[in-house]
Residue, then its C-alpha position, 0 to 999 in steps of 0.5 A: x097301251x089304250x088298248x089295254x087301259x080300256x080291257x082293264x075299264x071293261x073287266x072293272x065295269x064288269x066286275x062293279x055290275x056283277x056286284x050290283x047283281x048280286x047285292x040284288x038277286x034272291x036269295x038261293x036255295x040250300x041246292x043251289x048253295x050245294x051245288x055251287x060248293x062241288x063247282x068250287x070244290x073241283x075248281x081247285x082241285x089238282x089233276x089226277x095222277x092219271x090226267x098228268x100222265x096222259x096231258x103229255x101225250x097232247x100237244x105241246x100248247x095244250x100240255x102248257x094250258x094244262x101245267x100252267x093251269x095247275x102250277x097257277x092254282x099251287x106254285x109250290x107243285x113240283x111237277x107242274x112247276x118242272x113241267x110247266x117251265x119245259x113246255x114254254x121252252x118248247x113253244x117259244x116262251x124262254x122268258x116265261x120259263x125264267x118267271x116260272x123256274x125262277x120262281x119253282x126255285x125259291x121255293x126248291x133252292x138248287x134243285x137239278x132239273x129245274x136248274x137245268x131248265x132255267x139255265x136251258x131258257x136262259x140261252x134260248x134268251x141268249x143269256x149263257x152268263x146267267x146259265x152258268x149262274x144258276x147251273x152253278x148254284x145247282x147242288x146234285x144228290x149223285x152224279x148228273x153227266x147232262x149237268x155237265x154237259x149242260x155246263x160246257x155248251x154254256x161256257x161255250x157260248x161265252x166263248x170260254x172253250x177250255x173250261x168247256x170241254x173241263x166240263x164235257x171230260x167231267x160228263x164222261x167220267x160219268x157216262x163214258x161214250x154218251x153221243x150227246x157229250x161227244x157231240x158238242x165237245x165235238x162243238x167246242x173244238x170245231x169253235x176252238x180252231x180243231x175240227x181234226x180234233x172234232x172229227x175224231x170225237x164223233x167218228x167215236x160216237x157214231x162207232x160208239x154207239x148201235x142206234x146213233x142219233x141223225x144230230x150227231x150224224x149231222x154234225x160229223x156232216x157239219x164238221x167234215x163239210x167246214x173242212x171241205x170234205x164235200x162228198x162224205x158230207x154230203x153221203x153223211x146228210x143223206x141218211x137223214x134228210x132230203x136231196x134239197x136239204x142236203x143241198x143247201x147245207x152243202x152250200x152252208x158248209x162252203x160259208x164255214x171254210x174259214x175260222x171267223x165265220x165259225x160263230x156259236x150261232x153259225x155251228x149250233x144248227x145240229x148242236x145237242x144239250 
């Protein structure tokens, strides 16, 4: 607190010195005034479409700085708000992501993408109840399987597995055989004490998709492991993981053999949104 106060004093003192300096400096030439006007104009211009596209190839922290500047420049800039809130989650700033998405939703009420980002940020911060509120208030213009799947994830975190599974069914009605939805559905069933049903869902997800998301395969390995099918679980894990991690996972699965040990946090390591 003392450091912050000192910083404020330094800033205020600096501002005061600048004001004194401004009062005593000689008049500027027309050329200097024009250059200053151009510089000020550049400071308030939004980035071009090309610049916005190029920034997506940079690291997350660089993107956060870029989109943060664009958002501060114009909080009503929809792209800046959605990109900034999303990348804030990526770098672990869940609370700031909540602030940005909430502010943007005030200008774009019911927007689905902002609502999903806000819900994810709330879940990152351990508030699935607020996540469900954000998703409930979303107003999709068309069918959005990801919205329903995410809603299911939030409900699962609250322990309401039956309602969560209704959302997954709705998501699968929109996007049949979707491996992300099937993976989340399976995790819900496992949390409900139905690992055999979870295994069935995940095997189906693997069989129906030519290109299997590694997270889905690892979910299947997890579900096999918590049923004591260690050899098959290790075989599946080895497709995507090095031997050391396969062995570590095998030890982890043994800790989850009893249903009371299968909390959301315990099983979420390979969960997909």
